[in-house]
Backbone as a printed PyTorch tensor [residue, N CA C, xyz], in Angstrom:
tensor([[[ 45.5420, 157.3130, 125.2710],
         [ 45.2610, 157.2000, 126.7240],
         [ 43.9240, 157.7140, 127.0340]],

        [[ 43.4830, 158.7540, 126.5820],
         [ 42.1360, 159.1230, 126.8090],
         [ 40.8750, 158.2320, 126.4720]],

        [[ 40.9780, 157.5160, 125.5690],
         [ 40.2240, 156.3650, 125.1180],
         [ 40.2050, 155.1510, 125.9880]],

        [[ 41.3280, 154.8190, 126.4770],
         [ 41.6830, 153.8220, 127.3480],
         [ 40.9670, 154.4060, 128.8450]],

        [[ 41.2370, 155.4780, 129.2120],
         [ 40.8260, 155.9140, 130.5340],
         [ 39.2980, 156.0620, 130.4950]],

        [[ 38.6220, 156.2210, 129.4310],
         [ 37.1550, 156.5100, 129.0690],
         [ 36.5390, 154.9910, 128.7710]],

        [[ 37.4290, 153.9260, 128.8220],
         [ 36.9040, 152.6220, 128.4670],
         [ 36.2720, 152.5850, 127.1270]],

        [[ 37.0520, 153.3210, 126.0760],
         [ 36.5370, 153.6080, 124.6000],
         [ 35.0770, 153.8140, 124.5390]],

        [[ 34.6440, 154.8860, 125.4530],
         [ 33.5750, 155.5750, 125.3230],
         [ 32.4410, 154.7440, 126.1320]],

        [[ 32.5740, 153.5410, 126.9030],
         [ 31.8310, 152.8830, 127.4270],
         [ 31.3130, 153.5790, 128.8800]],

        [[ 32.4930, 154.2750, 129.2380],
         [ 32.2800, 154.7050, 131.0060],
         [ 31.8840, 156.0770, 130.5930]],

        [[ 31.1250, 156.4730, 131.5440],
         [ 30.2790, 157.9340, 131.4870],
         [ 31.4560, 159.0240, 132.0630]],

        [[ 31.5180, 159.9230, 131.4650],
         [ 32.5100, 160.9490, 131.8310],
         [ 34.0290, 160.5870, 131.7550]],

        [[ 34.9500, 161.3780, 131.4290],
         [ 36.3250, 160.9980, 131.2060],
         [ 37.1560, 161.4730, 132.3260]],

        [[ 37.7890, 160.8870, 133.1760],
         [ 38.6660, 161.5540, 134.1980],
         [ 39.5470, 162.4420, 133.3740]],

        [[ 40.0370, 163.2120, 133.9930],
         [ 41.1610, 164.3890, 133.5820],
         [ 42.6250, 163.7500, 133.7280]],

        [[ 43.4060, 163.6470, 132.6430],
         [ 44.8880, 163.4960, 132.8180],
         [ 45.3480, 163.8800, 134.0860]],

        [[ 45.2290, 165.0290, 134.7430],
         [ 45.7230, 165.7740, 135.8040],
         [ 45.2840, 164.7830, 136.9720]],

        [[ 44.2530, 164.3280, 137.1550],
         [ 43.6860, 163.7570, 138.1420],
         [ 44.2210, 162.3180, 137.9030]],

        [[ 44.0220, 161.5190, 137.2110],
         [ 44.5430, 160.2580, 136.9800],
         [ 46.1340, 160.3380, 137.3990]],

        [[ 46.8390, 161.2090, 136.8910],
         [ 48.0710, 161.2060, 137.2850],
         [ 48.7050, 161.6250, 138.7400]],

        [[ 47.7450, 162.4580, 139.2710],
         [ 48.2810, 162.9170, 140.7010],
         [ 47.6180, 161.4630, 141.8070]],

        [[ 46.6180, 160.8110, 141.1820],
         [ 46.1530, 159.5720, 142.0020],
         [ 47.3650, 158.7040, 141.9290]],

        [[ 48.2130, 158.2080, 141.0120],
         [ 49.1910, 157.3980, 140.7910],
         [ 50.6690, 157.8080, 141.1550]],

        [[ 50.7800, 159.1000, 141.5380],
         [ 52.0790, 159.7780, 142.2300],
         [ 52.8750, 160.6840, 141.1930]],

        [[ 52.1150, 161.0250, 139.8900],
         [ 52.9480, 161.7040, 138.9090],
         [ 52.3660, 163.2910, 139.3710]],

        [[ 53.0820, 164.1480, 138.7410],
         [ 52.8820, 165.6550, 139.2220],
         [ 51.8560, 166.0540, 138.7430]],

        [[ 51.3260, 165.7040, 137.5310],
         [ 50.1610, 166.3110, 136.8000],
         [ 50.3940, 167.5020, 136.5510]],

        [[ 49.2890, 168.4950, 136.2850],
         [ 49.6290, 169.8510, 136.0980],
         [ 50.2370, 170.3670, 136.9050]],

        [[ 51.4280, 171.4160, 136.8460],
         [ 52.0730, 171.9240, 137.8020],
         [ 51.5590, 173.3750, 138.0260]],

        [[ 51.4580, 174.3790, 136.8150],
         [ 51.0810, 175.5630, 137.2720],
         [ 50.3380, 175.9830, 136.0590]],

        [[ 50.1500, 175.3570, 134.9650],
         [ 49.5270, 176.0330, 133.8470],
         [ 48.4200, 174.6590, 133.3710]],

        [[ 47.4770, 174.9740, 132.9000],
         [ 46.2890, 174.0090, 132.3130],
         [ 45.9820, 174.4440, 131.0760]],

        [[ 45.4820, 173.4510, 130.3570],
         [ 45.4240, 173.6550, 128.9190],
         [ 44.4200, 174.9320, 128.4690]],

        [[ 43.4900, 175.0560, 129.5240],
         [ 42.5000, 176.1690, 129.2850],
         [ 43.3400, 177.6830, 129.2700]],

        [[ 44.4880, 177.7250, 129.4300],
         [ 45.3340, 179.0770, 129.5010],
         [ 46.0750, 179.2720, 128.3230]],

        [[ 46.3730, 177.9680, 127.6480],
         [ 47.3930, 177.9790, 126.3910],
         [ 46.8020, 178.9640, 125.3300]],

        [[ 45.8940, 179.2990, 125.0340],
         [ 45.5520, 180.1070, 123.8360],
         [ 45.9720, 181.6240, 124.3510]],

        [[ 45.5030, 181.9980, 125.4870],
         [ 46.0340, 183.3480, 126.0840],
         [ 47.3220, 183.5040, 126.2370]],

        [[ 47.8350, 182.5100, 126.5130],
         [ 49.3800, 182.4170, 126.7370],
         [ 50.1910, 182.5990, 125.3260]],

        [[ 49.6930, 182.0160, 124.0830],
         [ 50.2740, 182.2090, 122.9140],
         [ 49.9400, 183.5420, 122.4600]],

        [[ 48.8830, 184.1030, 122.6630],
         [ 48.4220, 185.2430, 122.2940],
         [ 49.2710, 186.3690, 122.8290]],

        [[ 49.6320, 186.1360, 124.1860],
         [ 50.5380, 187.0420, 125.0620],
         [ 52.1020, 186.7770, 124.8580]],

        [[ 52.3150, 185.9220, 123.6160],
         [ 53.7760, 185.7360, 123.2820],
         [ 54.5520, 184.8980, 124.4100]],

        [[ 53.7560, 184.1830, 125.2960],
         [ 54.5240, 183.1700, 126.2980],
         [ 54.7170, 181.8160, 125.8110]],

        [[ 55.5300, 181.8330, 124.6190],
         [ 55.7950, 180.4720, 124.0470],
         [ 56.5480, 179.7630, 124.9140]],

        [[ 57.4760, 180.1290, 125.4500],
         [ 58.3700, 179.1490, 126.1950],
         [ 57.6260, 178.6440, 127.3700]],

        [[ 56.5670, 179.1990, 127.9310],
         [ 55.8680, 178.5940, 128.9140],
         [ 54.9690, 177.7470, 128.4480]],

        [[ 54.5120, 177.9350, 127.2140],
         [ 53.5200, 176.8070, 126.6230],
         [ 54.3060, 175.6540, 126.3500]],

        [[ 55.6260, 176.0090, 125.9350],
         [ 56.5260, 174.8790, 125.5300],
         [ 56.6480, 173.8630, 126.7860]],

        [[ 57.0230, 174.5350, 127.7830],
         [ 57.2490, 173.8860, 129.3090],
         [ 56.1830, 173.1690, 129.5990]],

        [[ 54.8440, 173.7850, 129.5520],
         [ 53.8110, 173.1210, 129.8460],
         [ 53.4430, 171.9170, 128.9430]],

        [[ 53.5750, 171.9240, 127.8010],
         [ 53.4640, 170.6900, 126.8300],
         [ 54.6490, 169.5750, 127.2680]],

        [[ 56.0480, 169.8360, 127.4400],
         [ 56.7210, 169.0740, 127.6990],
         [ 56.4620, 168.3420, 129.0460]],

        [[ 56.1100, 168.9920, 130.0990],
         [ 55.6630, 168.2770, 131.3690],
         [ 54.2760, 167.3450, 130.9400]],

        [[ 53.2020, 167.8690, 130.1450],
         [ 52.2770, 167.0090, 129.6200],
         [ 52.6980, 165.7630, 129.1030]],

        [[ 53.5360, 166.0130, 128.2190],
         [ 54.0760, 164.8660, 127.4900],
         [ 54.7020, 163.8110, 128.6550]],

        [[ 55.4220, 164.1080, 129.4820],
         [ 55.9570, 163.3840, 130.5770],
         [ 54.8860, 162.5750, 131.3880]],

        [[ 53.8880, 163.1830, 131.7910],
         [ 52.8200, 162.9610, 132.6050],
         [ 52.2570, 161.6850, 131.7280]],

        [[ 52.0440, 162.1800, 130.3530],
         [ 51.3150, 161.0650, 129.5990],
         [ 52.0480, 159.7610, 129.0970]],

        [[ 53.4050, 160.0610, 129.1920],
         [ 54.0860, 158.8410, 128.9330],
         [ 54.3990, 158.0330, 130.1610]],

        [[ 54.5050, 158.3300, 131.1050],
         [ 54.7390, 157.7510, 132.3710],
         [ 53.3900, 157.1850, 132.7480]],

        [[ 52.2030, 157.7140, 132.5310],
         [ 50.9670, 157.1460, 132.7490],
         [ 50.7380, 155.9430, 131.9280]],

        [[ 51.2170, 156.2710, 130.6490],
         [ 51.0410, 155.1290, 129.4870],
         [ 52.0400, 153.8740, 130.0000]],

        [[ 53.1690, 154.0510, 130.5210],
         [ 53.9540, 153.0020, 131.0390],
         [ 53.4010, 152.1190, 132.1700]],

        [[ 52.7610, 152.9220, 133.0890],
         [ 51.7870, 152.4640, 134.1570],
         [ 50.8390, 151.4260, 133.5350]],

        [[ 49.9530, 151.7760, 132.5220],
         [ 49.1170, 151.3190, 132.1440],
         [ 49.5470, 149.7090, 131.4240]],

        [[ 50.4610, 149.9790, 130.6030],
         [ 51.2140, 149.0130, 129.9890],
         [ 51.7190, 148.0850, 130.9310]],

        [[ 52.0930, 148.4290, 132.0990],
         [ 52.7520, 147.2910, 133.0890],
         [ 51.4720, 146.8320, 133.9140]],

        [[ 50.1800, 147.6290, 134.1880],
         [ 49.2050, 146.6700, 135.0080],
         [ 48.5270, 146.0580, 133.8160]],

        [[ 48.5820, 146.0420, 132.5630],
         [ 47.8100, 145.4000, 131.6730],
         [ 48.7620, 144.2220, 131.2270]],

        [[ 50.0030, 143.8740, 131.7570],
         [ 50.6050, 142.6870, 131.6480],
         [ 51.3530, 142.7000, 130.2560]],

        [[ 51.5560, 144.0550, 129.7380],
         [ 52.2880, 144.2150, 128.3700],
         [ 53.7100, 144.7850, 128.7470]],

        [[ 54.0440, 145.0560, 130.0780],
         [ 55.4800, 145.5090, 130.1020],
         [ 55.7440, 144.9480, 131.6980]],

        [[ 56.9950, 144.3950, 131.5000],
         [ 57.4710, 143.7370, 132.6560],
         [ 57.9710, 144.8540, 133.7550]],

        [[ 57.9900, 144.5720, 134.9500],
         [ 58.1290, 145.5290, 136.0160],
         [ 59.8120, 145.8550, 135.6030]],

        [[ 60.8000, 145.0450, 135.4060],
         [ 61.8700, 145.7400, 135.0760],
         [ 61.9410, 146.5390, 134.2100]],

        [[ 61.2830, 146.3300, 133.1070],
         [ 61.1680, 147.4110, 131.7480],
         [ 60.3600, 148.4010, 132.2990]],

        [[ 59.5050, 148.6230, 133.1000],
         [ 58.8380, 149.9150, 133.6720],
         [ 59.7330, 150.7310, 134.4610]],

        [[ 60.5500, 149.8220, 135.3690],
         [ 61.4360, 150.7890, 136.1810],
         [ 62.6380, 151.3530, 135.4580]],

        [[ 63.0120, 150.6160, 134.4810],
         [ 64.1600, 150.9190, 133.3410],
         [ 63.7420, 152.3540, 132.8210]],

        [[ 62.4010, 152.2190, 132.2400],
         [ 61.8680, 153.5990, 131.4130],
         [ 61.7420, 154.8350, 132.2760]],

        [[ 61.2260, 154.4310, 133.6930],
         [ 61.1410, 155.3840, 134.7130],
         [ 62.4930, 156.0660, 135.1000]],

        [[ 63.4930, 154.9920, 135.3000],
         [ 64.8000, 155.6690, 135.4550],
         [ 65.3930, 156.5000, 134.2480]],

        [[ 64.9430, 156.1860, 132.9290],
         [ 65.3160, 156.9470, 131.7790],
         [ 64.8270, 158.4230, 132.0190]],

        [[ 63.5660, 158.3790, 132.2940],
         [ 63.0450, 159.8240, 132.5680],
         [ 63.6400, 160.5490, 133.5720]],

        [[ 63.7900, 159.9710, 134.5790],
         [ 64.3720, 160.6450, 135.9950],
         [ 65.6050, 161.1120, 135.5330]],

        [[ 66.4270, 160.2960, 134.9100],
         [ 67.8540, 160.7270, 134.2300],
         [ 67.7820, 161.9590, 133.3850]],

        [[ 66.9480, 161.9780, 132.4260],
         [ 66.7820, 162.9070, 131.6060],
         [ 66.3220, 164.1030, 132.2150]],

        [[ 65.3000, 164.0950, 133.2620],
         [ 64.7680, 165.2460, 134.0720],
         [ 66.0780, 165.7610, 134.7790]],

        [[ 66.7640, 164.9890, 135.3010],
         [ 67.9850, 165.4550, 136.1550],
         [ 68.8620, 166.4250, 135.2920]],

        [[ 69.2470, 165.7280, 134.0870],
         [ 70.3790, 166.3300, 133.2680],
         [ 69.9100, 167.6250, 132.3920]],

        [[ 68.4780, 167.6330, 132.0450],
         [ 68.1130, 168.6120, 131.2990],
         [ 67.3740, 169.7200, 132.4040]],

        [[ 66.9460, 169.2560, 133.4100],
         [ 66.5800, 170.1940, 134.5230],
         [ 67.5900, 171.2400, 135.1290]],

        [[ 68.8890, 170.7880, 134.7530],
         [ 69.9170, 171.7430, 135.2080],
         [ 69.6730, 173.2790, 134.3440]],

        [[ 69.0800, 173.1670, 133.1450],
         [ 69.1620, 174.4730, 132.3660],
         [ 67.3810, 174.6610, 132.1290]],

        [[ 66.7430, 173.5730, 132.4500],
         [ 65.1930, 173.7910, 132.3730],
         [ 64.4550, 173.5780, 133.6000]],

        [[ 64.2170, 174.6600, 134.2150],
         [ 63.5400, 174.5440, 135.6180],
         [ 62.3300, 173.5630, 135.7270]],

        [[ 61.6150, 173.8510, 134.8200],
         [ 60.3370, 173.1600, 134.6600],
         [ 60.5490, 171.6100, 134.7380]],

        [[ 61.5590, 171.0440, 134.4490],
         [ 61.8890, 169.6370, 134.5080],
         [ 62.4790, 169.3040, 135.5860]],

        [[ 63.3530, 170.0470, 136.3460],
         [ 63.7270, 169.8190, 137.5980],
         [ 62.3130, 169.9520, 138.5070]],

        [[ 61.4140, 170.8830, 138.3290],
         [ 60.4310, 170.9480, 139.1950],
         [ 59.4580, 169.7250, 138.9370]],

        [[ 59.2210, 169.1430, 137.9840],
         [ 58.6140, 167.9340, 137.3140],
         [ 59.0280, 166.8100, 138.3490]],

        [[ 60.4510, 166.6800, 138.3680],
         [ 61.0900, 165.6930, 139.1840],
         [ 61.0600, 165.8270, 140.7580]],

        [[ 61.0180, 166.9690, 141.0080],
         [ 60.9070, 167.0810, 142.5540],
         [ 59.3820, 166.7880, 142.9090]],

        [[ 58.5290, 166.9700, 142.1430],
         [ 57.2500, 166.5730, 142.4620],
         [ 56.7710, 165.1210, 142.1880]],

        [[ 57.4720, 164.4380, 141.4560],
         [ 57.1320, 162.9860, 141.0600],
         [ 57.6130, 162.3090, 142.3470]],

        [[ 56.6260, 161.6060, 142.7640],
         [ 56.8310, 160.6590, 144.0820],
         [ 57.3900, 159.2660, 143.6560]]])
């Protein structure tokens, strides 16, 4: 996705995943950003790093789906179905994993 967002090097400066996600209604970074991960690992906060990575993956996947849809490679019905699968996953898993419930709450 990073290469696509930077037009494979043709564009100057690359937008951040967080910026693009929030522009299209995704939660983006919630309470941790990548610059803190090394310190979190050193402090033994591995569960928090895992939670951060999981929401990063959700943002990236949902952004990828939007890109595929806007590029004409994914039908609207397929986009909506995949988004629904992610929502259902967040509802089910969010009962025991608060970061997924929070992600779903912020997803517009």
